N, C-alpha and C positions, 0 to 999 in steps of 0.2 A: 192062740190060747195063752201065751205069755202075757198078753195085755190085760187079762183078767186079774193077774197078780197085782197090777198097778191100779186098775180102775175100781176094783171092789173096795179096797181100803180107802181110796180117795172118795168114793161115793158115800161110804159109811161115815167118814170123817166130816164131809160137808153136811150130811144129814144131821149128825150130832151137833155140829156148830149151829145150824139153823134151829134145832130144838132148844139148845141152851139160850140162844138169842131170844126166842119166843118166850121161854120161861122167865128170863130176866125182864123182858118187857112187861109181862104180867105182874111180876113181883114189884117192879118199880112204879106201877100205877099208870102205865101208858094207856091202858084201856079202861080207866076208871070212870071217865065222863064221856061216853060215846054219844049222848044226845046233845051235849053242850055245843059242839062244833056245828052240828046241823042247825041248831037254833041261832047261833051267832051269824050264820050266813044270811038269815032272814031279817035280822035287825037293821034298822035304818039309822044307826047312831051317827054315821058320817055325813048325813044330809044336813044342810043348813036350814034353819027354820025361819 
């Protein structure tokens, strides 16, 4: 039962760190262009003509 004293705050802290990291990624524009990477994979710019 004593392990809950350590694991509960640790789990809450890691969850909050993950939440803040996700919110930071949203604010900094990491998810701004979700279709651009999918379309860049399909382009043939590196092929010689």
